Structures are given as structure tokens and as C-alpha cells.
C-alpha positions in Angstrom: -56.1 30.8 -24.8 -57.0 32.4 -28.4 -59.4 34.7 -26.4 -57.2 36.2 -24.1 -54.7 37.1 -27.1 -58.0 38.2 -28.9 -58.7 40.7 -26.2 -55.2 41.9 -25.6 -55.2 42.5 -29.2 -58.2 44.9 -29.3 -57.2 46.7 -26.2 -53.7 47.5 -27.8 -55.5 48.7 -31.1 -58.1 51.1 -29.0 -54.9 52.8 -27.1 -53.0 52.8 -30.3 -55.5 54.1 -33.1 -56.2 57.7 -33.7 -53.1 58.9 -31.6 -54.0 62.5 -32.5 -57.2 63.3 -30.9 -57.5 60.3 -28.2 -60.1 60.0 -25.3 -59.5 58.0 -22.3 -60.5 57.6 -18.6 -59.6 56.4 -15.1 -62.8 54.8 -13.2 -63.8 53.1 -10.5 -66.0 49.9 -11.6 -68.3 50.0 -9.0 -70.9 49.0 -8.0 -71.3 46.1 -9.9 -75.0 45.8 -11.4 -74.6 42.5 -13.6 -72.6 39.9 -14.5 -72.1 37.4 -17.3 -69.7 34.7 -18.6 -67.2 36.0 -21.3 -65.7 33.4 -23.3 -64.1 30.1 -21.9 -62.2 32.0 -19.1 -63.4 35.3 -18.2 -66.4 37.3 -16.8 -67.9 40.6 -17.7 -69.2 43.1 -15.4 -72.0 45.7 -15.8 -70.6 48.8 -13.5 -71.2 52.3 -12.8 -67.7 53.1 -14.0 -67.9 51.3 -17.3 -67.9 47.6 -18.2 -65.2 45.6 -16.7 -63.9 42.2 -18.0 -61.9 40.1 -15.6 -59.8 36.8 -15.4 -57.7 35.5 -12.7 -54.6 37.3 -15.0 -56.2 39.6 -17.3 -58.2 42.8 -16.7 -60.1 45.7 -19.2 -62.2 48.4 -17.9 -64.1 49.8 -21.1 -65.7 53.2 -21.3 -67.2 55.5 -23.5 -64.1 56.0 -25.7 -64.1 52.2 -26.4 -67.3 52.7 -28.6 -69.7 52.4 -25.8 -71.0 55.9 -25.9 -71.5 56.1 -21.8 -70.0 54.4 -19.0 -73.0 53.6 -16.5 -74.3 50.0 -17.2 -77.2 48.0 -15.3 -76.8 44.6 -17.5 -74.4 42.5 -19.7 -75.9 39.3 -21.4 -73.8 36.5 -23.3 -75.7 34.6 -26.3 -74.5 32.5 -29.4 -74.8 35.7 -31.4 -72.4 37.7 -28.9 -72.0 39.6 -25.7 -74.2 43.0 -25.1 -74.5 45.7 -22.8 -77.3 47.5 -21.8 -76.9 50.8 -20.3 -78.6 52.6 -17.5 -80.9 54.3 -20.1 -81.5 51.5 -22.1 -78.4 52.0 -25.0 -77.4 48.5 -26.4 -74.1 47.9 -27.4 -72.3 44.8 -28.8 -68.6 43.4 -28.1 -66.8 43.0 -31.4 -63.5 42.5 -32.9 -62.2 45.7 -34.4 -60.0 49.1 -33.6 -63.3 50.0 -30.8 -64.4 46.6 -28.9 -67.9 47.7 -28.6 -70.8 49.2 -31.1 -73.7 50.9 -30.3 -76.5 48.9 -31.9 -79.5 51.1 -30.5 -80.2 54.1 -28.8 -83.8 54.2 -29.3 -84.6 53.4 -25.8 -82.2 56.4 -24.4 -84.7 59.1 -25.4 -87.5 57.9 -23.0 -85.5 58.9 -19.9 -86.4 56.0 -18.0 -83.8 53.7 -16.3 -83.3 50.4 -17.0 -83.5 48.0 -13.8 -80.0 46.4 -12.7 -79.7 42.8 -13.7 -83.0 43.2 -15.5 -82.2 42.0 -18.9 -82.4 38.5 -20.3 -81.7 37.0 -24.1 -83.0 34.1 -25.6 -82.4 33.1 -29.3 -82.7 36.7 -31.2 -84.7 38.4 -28.7 -83.1 40.5 -26.0 -85.8 41.7 -23.0 -84.9 44.9 -21.1 -86.7 45.6 -17.9 -87.3 49.3 -17.1 -88.6 51.2 -14.3 -91.9 51.7 -16.2 -91.9 49.3 -19.1 -90.4 46.1 -20.6 -88.9 46.3 -24.2 -88.5 43.4 -26.4 -85.5 43.8 -29.0 -84.7 41.6 -32.2 -80.7 41.2 -32.0 -80.9 40.0 -35.7 -81.9 42.9 -37.0 -81.2 45.6 -34.3 -84.8 46.4 -34.1 -87.0 47.4 -31.3 -89.9 45.1 -31.3 -92.4 46.1 -28.8 -92.7 48.0 -25.4 -95.2 46.6 -22.8 -96.5 48.9 -19.7 -98.6 46.7 -18.0 -98.4 43.3 -16.7 -101.5 41.4 -15.7 -103.7 44.4 -14.2 -100.5 46.0 -12.8 -99.3 49.4 -14.8 -95.5 49.1 -14.5 -95.1 52.9 -13.8 -96.8 52.6 -10.5 -95.8 48.9 -9.8 -92.3 49.0 -11.2 -90.3 45.8 -12.1 -87.5 44.4 -9.3 -86.5 41.6 -11.3 -86.7 39.6 -14.3 -85.3 36.2 -15.5 -86.0 33.7 -18.3 -86.2 29.9 -18.2 -86.9 27.7 -21.2 -90.4 29.1 -22.8 -91.2 31.1 -19.7 -90.4 34.9 -18.9 -90.6 35.8 -14.9 -91.0 39.3 -13.6 -90.8 40.4 -9.8 -92.8 43.0 -8.7 -93.3 44.2 -5.0 -96.9 42.1 -5.1 -95.5 39.0 -6.3 -93.8 37.1 -9.5 -95.7 36.8 -12.5 -95.0 34.5 -15.5 -96.0 34.6 -19.1 -95.5 31.7 -21.8 -93.1 32.7 -24.8 -92.6 31.7 -28.1 -89.1 32.8 -28.4 -88.7 31.9 -32.1 -91.8 34.2 -33.3 -91.7 37.1 -31.0 -91.3 39.7 -33.6 -94.7 38.5 -35.1 -96.4 37.8 -31.9 -99.6 39.8 -32.1 -100.6 39.0 -28.7 -97.2 39.9 -27.3 -98.7 43.2 -25.5 -101.6 41.4 -24.0 -101.6 41.9 -20.3 -104.1 39.0 -19.4 -101.4 36.5 -20.7 -99.7 36.8 -17.4 -100.4 34.9 -14.2 -99.2 35.5 -10.5 -97.1 32.6 -9.3 -98.2 31.6 -5.6 -96.4 33.1 -3.3 -94.6 29.8 -2.0 -92.9 29.2 -5.5 -89.4 30.4 -6.0 -88.0 31.3 -9.0 -84.2 30.5 -9.7 -82.1 33.4 -10.7 -83.9 36.3 -8.8 -81.2 37.7 -6.3 -81.4 36.4 -2.6 -78.9 36.6 0.0 -76.8 33.8 -0.5 -76.9 31.5 3.6 -74.4 29.3 2.0 -72.0 29.6 -0.9 -71.9 26.1 -2.3 -69.2 25.5 -5.4 -69.4 22.1 -6.9 -71.4 20.5 -3.6 -68.6 22.0 -1.3 -70.1 24.5 1.2 -67.4 27.6 1.2 -66.4 29.1 4.7 -63.6 31.0 3.8 -64.2 34.4 5.9 -63.1 36.8 2.8 -66.5 36.0 1.2 -68.6 37.1 4.5 -69.1 40.4 5.9 -68.3 41.0 9.5 -72.0 40.3 10.5 -71.9 36.8 8.7 -74.1 37.9 5.7 -72.5 37.1 2.1 -70.7 39.2 -0.1 -71.8 36.9 -2.9 -74.8 37.8 -5.2 -74.0 35.6 -8.5 -72.1 32.4 -9.2 -70.6 32.0 -12.9 -68.8 29.1 -14.1 -65.6 29.2 -16.2 -63.3 26.6 -17.5 -61.1 27.1 -14.8 -63.3 27.6 -12.0 -66.1 29.7 -10.5 -66.3 33.5 -10.1 -68.2 34.7 -7.0 -69.4 38.0 -7.6 -71.3 40.7 -5.2 -72.0 44.3 -5.7 -68.5 45.4 -4.5 -66.3 42.2 -4.6 -65.2 39.7 -7.2 -63.8 36.3 -6.2 -62.5 33.3 -8.1 -62.4 29.8 -6.8 -59.9 27.8 -8.5 -61.3 24.3 -9.6 -57.7 22.6 -9.7 -56.6 23.7 -6.1 -59.8 25.2 -4.6 -58.1 28.2 -3.7 -59.9 31.5 -3.4 -58.6 34.4 -5.2 -59.7 37.9 -4.5 -60.0 40.1 -7.9 -61.6 42.9 -6.4 -59.1 45.6 -7.1 -58.2 47.4 -10.1 -55.0 47.0 -11.6 -53.3 50.1 -11.2 -54.7 53.1 -9.4 -57.8 55.0 -10.0 -58.6 58.7 -8.5 -62.2 58.1 -6.8 -64.7 60.4 -6.7 -63.0 63.4 -8.0 -64.7 67.1 -7.8 -61.6 69.3 -8.3 -58.8 69.2 -10.6 -55.5 71.6 -11.3 -53.4 71.0 -13.9 -49.5 71.1 -12.9 -46.8 73.3 -14.3 -45.0 69.9 -15.2 -47.4 67.9 -17.0 -50.4 65.9 -15.5 -53.2 67.0 -13.1 -54.0 66.9 -9.6 -57.4 65.4 -8.2 -58.9 65.9 -5.0 -61.9 63.8 -4.1 -65.0 63.8 -1.8 -63.4 61.8 0.9 -60.1 63.8 1.4 -57.9 62.2 -0.9 -55.4 63.7 -3.4 -53.5 62.0 -6.2 -51.5 62.9 -9.2 -51.9 61.5 -12.9 -51.3 61.7 -16.4 -52.7 59.6 -19.4 -49.9 57.1 -19.0 -51.2 56.0 -15.5 -52.4 57.3 -11.9 -50.7 57.6 -8.8 -52.2 56.2 -5.3 -54.9 58.6 -3.9 -53.9 59.5 -0.4 -56.0 61.1 2.6 -54.4 64.5 3.4 -55.6 64.9 6.9 -56.9 62.0 8.7 -59.7 60.8 7.1 -61.5 63.9 6.9 -63.0 65.1 3.5 -65.5 67.8 2.1 -68.0 65.2 1.3 -71.2 66.5 0.1 -69.9 70.4 0.5 -67.4 69.7 -2.3 -70.8 69.9 -5.0 -73.1 71.7 -2.9 -70.9 74.8 -2.4 -68.8 74.0 -5.8 -65.5 74.3 -3.6 -62.1 75.3 -5.6 -59.8 75.5 -2.8 -57.1 73.4 -4.8 -53.9 76.0 -5.6 -50.5 75.1 -6.7 -47.2 77.0 -6.9 -44.4 76.2 -9.6 -42.3 75.1 -6.4 -44.4 71.9 -6.3 -46.4 73.4 -2.7 -50.1 72.8 -2.8 -52.6 74.5 -0.7 -56.1 72.8 0.4 -58.9 73.3 2.7 -61.3 70.9 4.3 -64.5 72.5 5.0 -65.0 73.6 8.4 -61.6 72.3 9.8 -58.3 73.0 8.3 -55.9 74.7 6.0 -53.0 72.7 4.7 -50.0 73.5 2.6 -48.1 70.2 1.0 -45.2 69.8 -0.6 -44.1 67.7 -3.5 -47.4 67.9 -5.3 -49.0 66.5 -1.8 -49.8 64.7 0.2 -46.7 65.4 2.4 -47.9 68.3 4.8 -45.4 71.1 5.3 -47.9 72.9 7.9 -51.4 73.3 8.6 -53.8 75.8 10.6 -57.0 75.1 12.0 -60.0 76.9 13.0 -59.0 76.0 16.6 -55.7 77.4 16.8 -56.5 81.1 17.4 -55.1 82.6 14.3 -55.9 86.2 13.1 -59.0 85.4 10.7 -62.6 85.2 11.8 -64.3 82.0 11.8 -67.8 81.1 10.4 -68.9 79.6 13.5 -67.0 78.9 16.7 -64.2 77.0 15.9 -65.3 76.4 12.6 -63.8 78.1 9.2 -64.9 78.0 5.8 -63.4 78.6 2.5 -64.7 78.1 -1.1 -61.7 79.1 -3.2 -58.0 79.9 -3.2 -55.5 81.1 -5.6 -51.5 81.4 -5.8 -50.3 85.1 -4.7 -50.1 87.1 -7.5 -45.9 87.1 -7.0 -45.9 82.9 -6.1 -44.8 84.1 -2.7 -47.5 82.0 -1.0 -51.3 81.5 -1.4 -54.4 83.4 -0.8 -57.7 82.4 0.5 -60.7 83.6 2.2 -62.7 82.9 5.4 -66.6 83.4 5.7 -67.9 85.5 8.3 -71.5 86.8 9.2 -69.5 90.4 9.6 -68.2 90.0 6.1 -65.8 87.8 4.6 -62.2 88.1 5.1 -59.2 87.5 3.3 -55.9 85.2 4.2 -52.6 85.4 3.0 -50.3 82.3 3.7 -46.7 82.4 2.9 -44.3 79.9 2.0 -42.8 80.2 5.3 -46.0 79.5 7.1 -46.8 83.0 8.2 -50.7 83.8 8.2 -51.8 87.4 7.4 -55.3 88.5 7.7 -57.7 91.3 6.2 -60.8 90.7 8.1 -64.2 92.1 7.2 -63.1 93.4 3.5 -66.1 91.8 1.8 -69.8 92.8 1.9 -71.2 89.4 1.6 -70.5 87.0 4.4 -69.5 83.7 1.9 -66.8 84.3 -0.4 -66.3 81.9 -3.5 -63.8 81.3 -6.2 -60.6 83.4 -6.6 -58.0 84.8 -8.9 -55.3 87.1 -8.3 -52.9 89.1 -10.3 -50.5 92.4 -10.3 -51.6 95.7 -11.4 -49.1 98.1 -13.6 -48.0 99.6 -10.2 -47.4 96.3 -8.1 -50.5 96.0 -6.4 -52.2 92.8 -5.7 -55.5 92.4 -7.6 -57.9 89.7 -6.1 -61.0 88.8 -7.6 -63.5 87.1 -5.4 -66.9 85.8 -6.1 -69.2 86.9 -3.5 -72.5 85.2 -2.4 -75.2 86.2 0.4 -75.9 82.6 1.4 -74.3 79.0 1.5 -75.8 77.5 -1.6 -75.2 77.7 -5.7 -78.5 79.6 -6.1 -77.2 82.4 -3.8 -77.2 86.1 -5.1 -74.1 88.0 -5.0 -71.6 89.6 -7.4 -67.8 89.6 -8.4 -65.6 91.8 -5.9 -62.4 93.2 -7.0 -59.9 94.1 -4.1 -56.9 95.8 -4.4 -54.0 95.9 -1.7 -50.8 97.3 -1.6 -47.9 94.9 -2.1 -47.7 93.3 1.2 -43.6 93.2 0.8 -43.8 96.9 1.3 -46.1 96.5 4.6 -44.1 93.9 6.5 -46.3 91.1 4.6 -49.4 92.3 6.0 -52.8 92.9 4.3 -53.6 96.7 4.7 -55.4 99.6 3.2 -57.6 97.4 1.0 -60.2 99.2 -1.7 -63.1 97.2 -2.8 -65.2 97.1 -6.0 -68.3 95.0 -6.8 -69.4 94.2 -10.1 -72.8 92.8 -11.3 -74.7 91.4 -14.1 -74.7 87.9 -13.3 -77.1 85.6 -11.5 -76.8 84.0 -9.4 -73.2 84.1 -7.9 -70.1 82.9 -10.0 -68.9 79.5 -8.9 -66.0 79.5 -11.3 -63.6 81.8 -13.2 -60.6 82.0 -15.4 -58.5 84.6 -16.8 -57.6 85.6 -20.3 -54.2 87.1 -19.8 -53.7 87.7 -23.5 -56.8 89.9 -23.6 -57.1 91.3 -20.2 -60.6 89.7 -19.4 -62.0 87.7 -16.7 -64.5 84.9 -17.7 -66.7 83.5 -14.9 -69.6 81.0 -14.8 -72.5 80.8 -12.5 -75.0 77.9 -12.2 -77.0 79.4 -15.5 -75.0 82.1 -17.1 -71.7 82.8 -18.5 -69.9 86.1 -18.5 -67.0 88.0 -19.1 -65.3 91.4 -17.5 -63.2 93.8 -19.3 -60.9 96.1 -17.7 -62.4 99.0 -18.7 -66.3 97.7 -18.1 -68.3 98.6 -14.6 -70.4 95.4 -15.0 -70.0 91.7 -16.0 -71.4 91.2 -19.6 -73.4 88.2 -20.8 -72.3 87.2 -24.1 -75.5 87.5 -26.9 -74.6 84.5 -28.6 -74.0 81.2 -27.4 -76.0 78.8 -29.8 -76.2 75.4 -28.7 -76.4 75.8 -24.9 -79.8 75.4 -23.7 -80.9 74.4 -20.3 -77.3 74.3 -19.1 -76.1 74.0 -15.5 -72.6 75.0 -15.3 -70.1 73.7 -12.9 -66.6 74.8 -13.9 -64.5 76.7 -16.4 -60.9 76.8 -17.7 -59.1 78.3 -21.0 -56.7 76.5 -23.4 -53.5 78.3 -24.8 -55.7 79.6 -27.9 -58.2 81.2 -26.0 -61.0 78.5 -26.1 -63.1 78.2 -23.2 -63.7 74.8 -21.7 -67.0 74.8 -19.9 -68.2 71.9 -17.5 -71.8 71.1 -17.2 -73.9 69.0 -14.5 -76.0 67.4 -17.3 -74.8 68.2 -20.7 -71.1 67.2 -20.8 -68.7 69.8 -21.7 -68.9 73.0 -24.4 -65.9 74.5 -25.8 -66.3 77.9 -26.7 -64.3 80.0 -29.2 -64.7 83.8 -29.3 -65.8 84.4 -33.0 -62.8 86.5 -34.4 -61.8 87.4 -30.9 -65.2 89.0 -30.2 -66.4 87.8 -26.6 -69.8 88.8 -27.4 -70.2 85.9 -30.0 -69.2 82.2 -28.8 -68.9 79.5 -31.3 -69.9 76.4 -29.6 -68.3 72.8 -29.8 -70.1 69.9 -27.6 -68.8 67.1 -26.3 -70.6 64.1 -24.1 -70.1 60.5 -23.8 -70.7 59.7 -27.2 -67.6 61.6 -27.9 -65.8 60.0 -25.1 -66.5 61.5 -21.6 -66.9 58.8 -18.6 -70.0 60.7 -17.7 -71.8 63.8 -18.7 -71.8 65.1 -15.2 -68.7 67.1 -15.0 -67.5 68.5 -11.6 -64.5 70.2 -12.8 -62.5 70.9 -16.1 -58.5 71.5 -16.1 -56.5 72.1 -19.3 -53.1 70.8 -19.0 -51.0 72.9 -21.6 -47.7 71.1 -21.1 -48.9 67.8 -22.6 -52.0 68.9 -24.3 -54.6 67.3 -22.6 -58.3 68.6 -21.2 -59.2 66.9 -17.7 -62.7 66.2 -16.5 -63.9 65.3 -13.2 -66.8 63.0 -12.4 -68.1 60.8 -9.8 -66.5 57.4 -10.9 -63.3 59.1 -11.6 -61.5 61.2 -14.4 -61.5 61.1 -18.3 -59.5 63.0 -20.7 -59.0 64.3 -24.2 -55.6 64.4 -25.6 -55.4 67.4 -28.8 -52.3 68.8 -30.1 -53.9 72.1 -30.2 -54.2 72.5 -26.6 -50.2 72.1 -26.1 -48.3 75.4 -25.5 -45.8 75.7 -28.3 -45.0 79.5 -28.0 -41.5 78.7 -26.7 -40.6 75.7 -29.3 -37.9 77.3 -31.5 -36.7 80.1 -29.4 -33.9 80.6 -27.5 -36.0 80.1 -24.1 -37.2 76.3 -25.5 -36.6 73.4 -23.1 -36.4 70.9 -25.9 -34.9 71.0 -29.4 -36.7 69.5 -32.5 -36.7 65.9 -32.5 -38.5 62.8 -34.0 -39.6 59.7 -33.0 -39.6 56.6 -33.4 -36.8 55.9 -35.5 -36.8 53.6 -37.3 -40.2 54.4 -38.0 -42.4 51.0 -39.1 -45.8 51.9 -40.6 -48.2 49.0 -39.6 -46.3 48.4 -36.3 -46.2 52.2 -35.0 -49.1 54.2 -35.0 -47.5 57.3 -36.3 -43.9 59.1 -37.0 -43.7 62.3 -35.0 -41.9 65.5 -35.0 -41.9 67.3 -32.1 -40.8 70.5 -30.2 -41.7 72.7 -33.5 -43.0 76.2 -33.2 -47.0 76.9 -34.1 -45.8 78.9 -37.3 -43.7 76.3 -38.7 -43.8 74.5 -41.9 -42.5 70.9 -42.0 -41.5 69.0 -45.3 -40.3 65.5 -45.7 -38.2 64.4 -48.5 -37.3 61.2 -49.7 -33.2 60.2 -50.4 -33.7 61.5 -54.1 -35.0 65.0 -52.5 -38.4 64.6 -53.7 -40.8 66.1 -51.6 -43.3 63.2 -49.8 -45.2 65.4 -47.5 -45.7 68.8 -46.2 -47.4 70.3 -43.2 -48.6 73.6 -42.0 -51.1 75.6 -40.4 -53.7 73.4 -38.1 -51.4 70.3 -38.8 -48.6 71.9 -36.6 -50.4 73.3 -33.8 -49.3 72.1 -30.3 -45.8 71.8 -31.3 -45.7 68.7 -33.4 -46.4 66.7 -36.3 -47.6 63.4 -36.6 -47.5 61.4 -40.0 -48.8 58.1 -40.9 -46.1 57.1 -43.5 -48.7 57.6 -46.3 -48.5 59.9 -49.5 -51.2 59.9 -52.0 -50.5 56.4 -53.6 -50.1 54.5 -49.8 -47.3 53.5 -47.7 -44.2 54.9 -48.8 -41.3 52.8 -49.7 -38.8 51.7 -47.0 -35.5 53.7 -47.0 -33.9 56.8 -45.7 -36.0 60.0 -45.4 -35.2 63.8 -44.2 -37.3 66.2 -42.6 -36.9 70.1 -42.7 -38.7 72.3 -40.0 -38.7 76.2 -40.8 -40.2 78.9 -38.5 -39.4 82.4 -39.5 -35.6 82.2 -40.2 -34.9 79.3 -37.9 -34.4 75.8 -39.8 -34.0 72.4 -38.2 -33.1 69.4 -40.0 -33.3 65.6 -39.5 -33.0 62.4 -41.0 -34.7 58.8 -40.2 -35.2 55.4 -41.7 -38.5 53.4 -42.4 -38.6 50.2 -42.4 -41.4 47.8 -43.5 
């Protein structure tokens, strides 16, 4: 069982190391693109949601943050040299023993932009052969170098007749094209020096009646150790098999399909279903909202809502039957998920229903449908359309909009379920994302992105609608005034408000812009170095005024106004190389309670923990929710990753002394951002001696002291 213990240790190291800045993900590891044996007991799977390791009793899912630099993989191979994973675009990574379980060996093929063929990589000796859509690549695993790529098989250019499958048997390499199967004799020991490796004439077309073992074909029968398996769990309702690959292990046989993992135990011949992932995963997430108590709500395209944190994920549950926003979630960039501090949640399902939920969902408190005859106008007969929502500026309920070809309207939903409408307020017919606040006189100011069409590239602007406070008018939205701001194309698809600088930031598909209170137009920053060819999807802001912007193709950008100037943005770029699950980011949400940036993806969510994302402005004040405290006590360097002093103010200085009063370590400035300090138990000479230590935290006139023990 040494191998099982090894995997556990590697996972533990990956979680514990580097706790200050930590990447992670919750993903759906499907569909399965390839499978290979892993050690004596396990199997390893290439999926669109990472590399998955599975045994009958253990599981691990590896993502970008585990050293893979991406999470979409099409092939895995196991040789005497090790286990290798090949990504969708040809990145090659090797499993290893270390803090990060995977190491990237080569990125040289990624720049070509050609996809690899699922289940289309083989390894013989030191040679890894990778089938791409338009070429075959030979890679030397002993030297981590590309040997050669070929673009023709016999007379067939692979750019026109792509490879469907590839296998190796003995000294022969087989590839299947649409026209048939070709074979080439290989001198595997001398591939790096084979001068005729690229010679297309050395390929031969096999007769059509010759079959090649290893090519995928539907299992008409599933046979394990000469026994024909007939268990219904292995078959679809039409009688076809769910199984594509069989892999032997020390304790039995894995039976694997694109969406299934079964295990046939050799001892008692029982079949175990290993398909389900241990714990919950969020699904295909398109919208995120951070909650005031920490953690995040995630809405999926198929109509489910769930709550999660870095410590685990709740079970996604349908909100209204099995209805979801499906393709509209992306096509329109819907942002209809809003929350109130009292745990109420607002949500809209395109065309059908508006929901108010309690307990952070999914408990429905009340709902109203397009067919129920409420005061708002419908986009089509019995068909209501909203793209955005926002809490009312006094948290008395929610605001959303209703598209209408007569001009969009605004809907106010109170906590008690009352519906109030102001129809035909907007000049455009499709409203977008929203934000609301109070002005100095208590009026409601509602920002609405407006569009003249129902696609992301539609033209439009940013509307500012002012209503007198509804509570002074029987709850009704009356006497609106409208002002429209231009200056950005196409129409905005997301927005965030900077309350410290009274500034609204918006993104469209291709631009980022801001609106200052005294301006009459949206302004585009003059300097955004490093952002070229970007398609934006979302925007949020952290407590320090940094903008986090999601994109459809380039990951996430963190934008910092230089010296507070919104016209000059300093750019920091994060991609799958840093730890993102995918470079396609549907939404971004910043959790200031726990200090986490969240990112929505097709295969789940990824997160980035940073101390400077935490809101520590109330720490060490009379309104602080917690006092200064330290953990773990006792602190054991080597066993514990870090010693933490939490609940401190951002402007604190922290000093650690030994029992004799000598200063061991001090922290200030960036070290204390986010309300906590983390110490590895080291001074300039190495790990400090065991014994009693003291910490002193100073913030202005306030001083907090404590003691702790270090044990080796």
C-alpha cells in the first residue's frame, strides 16, 4: 500500500504548502478522454476538468494549481519512466514526488494552437508520440525535447484528413484516418536519429478487413477474465455499453467510459460504481456572488444554485423545476443573481420566472411569472426577459428590469413580495446589468446598461435613472428621470461601483471604462498595458480598489489605478499557468470576508486566496467582530505550515519576542495587509528554538499582546 500513502502525502503537501497565496478549484472531471493504469491499484484519467486519480477507496483531482498549468487533458500514458499527461493543446506534464505533484516538461507544442486527439498519445521506451488534428509529434522523454513533427501519412496531408486514433503494438505505429488505417514500422530505440522518420512513403494502408487492437469500438460484450458481464449498470437503456476501456489492476478491472467509472472486484466479482466525485462540485457556473458571511453563491446554466468556500462545496440544487438559463447565460451575459444581508436571494430564469429565495437559496420564499399578470410589460406574450438585478439601495428588496419593445421598465420587489413597476422608462428595449445607490437626498439612483439588441455586440449606453424614495410614495416607483451616458462600445455587460472614489466601472465585450460623478460621458483609460485582443466577461473590485476583470480567452486581469489615477491602470495577468481552472472566465466575485477571488468556468470554479483581499478595516476597532488571536497553539514547525496572528489592523506593526525579550521577527506594511500575519517559525539562522514566545500588535494607541509555545 506504499503507493496509496505516497499519493496521500503529495496531496497533503499541495494543500498545506504556500498558504499565504493559494490557488484551488472545484471541477467536474468529465468527459473522460483517456485512461491509463496508475501504480498497482489505481487508474488515472484525462478529463476536461483536470487529471483524476481513482481507486475503489481513494480519489484525487489535479488542476492547474497542482503544477499542470491547465485543466483540459486529452491523454495520459504510463511507462517505466513515469506517468505523463498531455493537454488539449499538447502541453506535456509528468507526475512526480514533491510539493506540486506534476511538473510541466514541455510547452513547445501549445503555441501551434492545434488540438490533440483524445486517447491519441502512445509511449514506447523513451519516445512519446502525440497525435494532433493536423500532425504527429515525436517527443524524447529522456531529454524532454521535441524530436520531429510530421504532417503527412503516406499520400494523406493530415490537415485535410485528420487522425482519429493512434496506437502502438511492438515495432508498429498505427493511425486511423477516415480513409482507413495506416501502419509504419518503428525502430523505437533509435527514433531521435532516424533520418527517415518524416518519410511519408514508409506508411502502408492496411486491408479494410484487418482490425487493430486498441482502437475504440463499441463493446458488444464486456468480458472480464473470460466472464461475460451482464449487470445493467454497465449498459444504457438501449442496450449499448457504457464502457470504452478496460484497465487491469492488482485487485480487479476498471471499466471506463466517457462519463462512467466502474470497478470489477476480482475477489468477489462485485461491480462498484466509482463515477461520482467525492464531495460536491458546482457544475457549469456562469454567475457568482460573494456572500456577506463569507463564501460564494454559484448559479449554473442548467438552473442550479449552490454555496461554497475554499473548505468545501454544498450540493447544487434546482431552483424551479429543471428550468435553467442555458445558452442565454453566456449569449446575454446574464447577471440576475443578487443577495441581501438577511440571506435573501433574487434570481431570474430567462423568459419564465423571477424568484426570491431564503437561507441563501434554494428555499423559495415567493415567485412571480410572466403569465401571472403582474404590472411589468413582457418582452413577448407570456415571456419576461431580464438580464440584471441588484439589491435596492436601502436593502428593502430587489430591483430588476423587464425588456419591452416599447422601452424597458424597472421592477421593485419588496421583501414582503410586493411588486411595483415603472414601465417604459428606458429608451432602449433590452436592459442589461444594474447597480443602485442612494444620493445625498435619499433618492434612488439606478444604473442600467441598455442595449438596442439581444446580443453582446449590441450598441447602447449606460442609463442613470433617478426615482424619489418609494417609501414616500406608497412603495411605488414614480416620477423617474433618465440620463444616458455614451463613450463605450458595444454596450456594457458588467459593472462595479467604487464607493471610496464615487466612481462606476463598466466593461463591454471589448472595452473597460469608468464614470466619475462630475462627468457627462464614460471615459476609457488611456493606459492598459498588456491587454490586447481581450474579450471581457465580468468585473469586480477588491477592498483596496483593484479591479478584477474576467475574459473569455485570456484568464483574469488585476488592474490597479496608478497612484489612484483611473486613466492609468497597472496590469497583473493570471492564467492557467498561475492556477486558473480555465482561461475562459464567465464571472468574477471577490469575497472580502475570507479574502478569496472566485472565478466561474464551464467545468466549475477556481479560487485564489490572498491576504490582501480580506477587509480588515474594522479590525482592532470598537466595531470589530473578533479580537486579535493566534493559532495554532502550540506551534510545531515542520508539522504546521504557518503560525498565524489574525484580527489585526492593516496599519499594525507586529513583533515576536522570545522569553528573554529579544526581538525574533517583525512585520509591517504589506506583511499585515488583510488583517493577519503568517510566520514560518524561522529567523535569520533557521527554525527558532522551542520554548515560550510573545507577540505584540500595535495599531495607533491600541496594543494587543499574547504568548504561544513552539514545540519541535
